[in-house]
N, C-alpha and C positions, 0 to 999 in steps of 0.2 A: 546397181545404183543403190545408194544408202540415203534414206531420207528420215527426217524426224517423224512428223505426223502428217497424214494426208487427210484432208477434209474437203468434201464437195457436196453440192446439192443436186445438180443435174448437169447433163452434158457428157462428154467422153474424155477419158484419159487413156493414153496408150503408152506403155512402158516397153521399150524395145530390148531390154536386158533383164537380168534378175532384179528383183525389187526386195529390199530389206527396209522395213518401216517399224517404228515404234507402235503406231496405231493407224487404223484406217476407219474414218467415220463418214458415212453417207447420211446427211441430215434430211429432214423432211423436204420433199420435193418429188419429182416424178420423172423417171427416165434417166438414171445415172448408169453409164456404161464404163467399165474398166477392163482393159486387156493387158495382161502381163505376158510378154512373149516367152519368158523362160520361167524360173522359179520365183515363188513369192513366199517370203519369210516375214511373219509379223510377230514382233516381240511381246506386245501387250494385248490389245483388243481390236477385233474386227467388229464394228458396230454399225448396223444398217437400220435406219429408221423407216424408209419407204422406198419402194420400187428401185431395185438396183440389179444389174446383171454384171457379174464379175467372171471373166474367163482367164484361167491360169493355164498356159500351154506347157508348163513343166510341173514340178512338184509344188505342193502348198503345205506350209507349216505354220500353225498358229500355236503359240506357246501358252498364253493365258486363258483367253475366252473368246467365244464367238456369240454375238448377240444380234438378233434380227426381229424386227416388229412385223413387217408386212411386205410381201412380194419381193423377197430376196432370193436370187438364184445364183448359185456358185457352181461353176463348171471347171473341173480340174482334170486335165488330160494326163497328168502323171499320177504320182502317189499323193495321198492326203495324210498328213500327220496332224490330227485334231486333238484339242485339249479335252479334258473330261468335262469342262464347263462350256456346254453348248446350249444356248437358250433361244430356240426358234419359237416365238410367241404365237405363230399362226400356221395353219396348215397350207398357207400360200407360200411358204418358204421351202426351198428345195436345194439340196446339195447333190451334185452328180460327180462321180469319180470313175475314170477309166482304169486307173492303176489300183494298187493296193490301198486299203484303208487301215490306219492305225489310230486308236483312241487311247490317249494317255500312255502312249508307247507300246500298246498291245495290238498286234495284228488281228483284225476282225476276220474270223473264219466261220461261215462264209462271209464274203464281202457284204457289208451292211447297206451300201448305197448303189444306186443304179449307174450304169455307164453313161458317159456324156453323149447326148444325141448329136446329130449332125445338122448343119444348115441353120435355119431360123427355127425358133421354138414357138409354141402357141402363146407363150406369155410375152412375146415381142422381143426376146433376146436374139441378137444376131451373133452367131458363133464363128470364130475364125478358123476352127479346125485344129488338129493337133500339130500342124506345121510339117516341116520336112527336115531331113538331116542337113547339116552344114556341108557335108561332102557331096551333096547332090544325088545320092543313092535313094531310090524309091523306098527301100526297106530300112532306112536309117534308124527308125525307132527300135529295131531289133538288134542294133549294134551297140557294144559298150561305148560309153562316152557320148551317146546321142544327146544333143540339146535341141529342143524345138526351135524353129525359126519361121517367121512369116513376114511377108511384105505387105504393107498397107499403102493406100493412096491418100489417106486422111492426114491432116496435120499431125506431127509427132511432137511429143514433149519428152525431153530426155536431158535434164540438167542435174548433175550430182550434188549431193550434200546440201539440200535445202529443205525447208518445210514447205509444204504445198497447201494452199487454200484455194479451192476452186468453187466459185458460186455462180 
C-alpha cells in the first residue's frame, strides 16, 4: 500500500501489506499502536511525540530521519535500514531489531540493537510476533522469498493511495 502521510494521536492502525509512506507522525496523545504485516518504507520522517508502539513484521527502511520525544517503541522483525539522523530525545525510547541493522547504508557489526522480545512488553506494547510463512511451513523465515504474515481479529484498515489522518 502506498500512502502520502500518516498522522494519528491514539488508537490502532493495522496494515496488512507492505506500507510505503512519505511520513508517519504520532502526535501528542497516549497509546498509539501501529502494526505493519510486511515491510515498512518511509520516504521522509518518522516523528513520534508521545507513547507509540510500532511493530514491523518485515523490514523497516527510513530514508531521511527518525524523531522521537518520549515512550517510543519500534519493533522490527526483519532488517532495519536506518538513516544517520536518529534523534531519540529520551531514554524511554527504544528500537528492537531481530535482523541486521544498517545505519546510513553501513551494516553495524556487531548489531547495535537488541532483538525483538516476544509477547507483551513491560511498556504496554502488545507484539504480534514475526508471523509465519505464506506457504504454511513452520520454518518459513529461513526460506528465500519469505514474507511475514499474520491474522488479526481486530478491525482492519487497508485502502490504497490515500492520506490517512487518525485522531
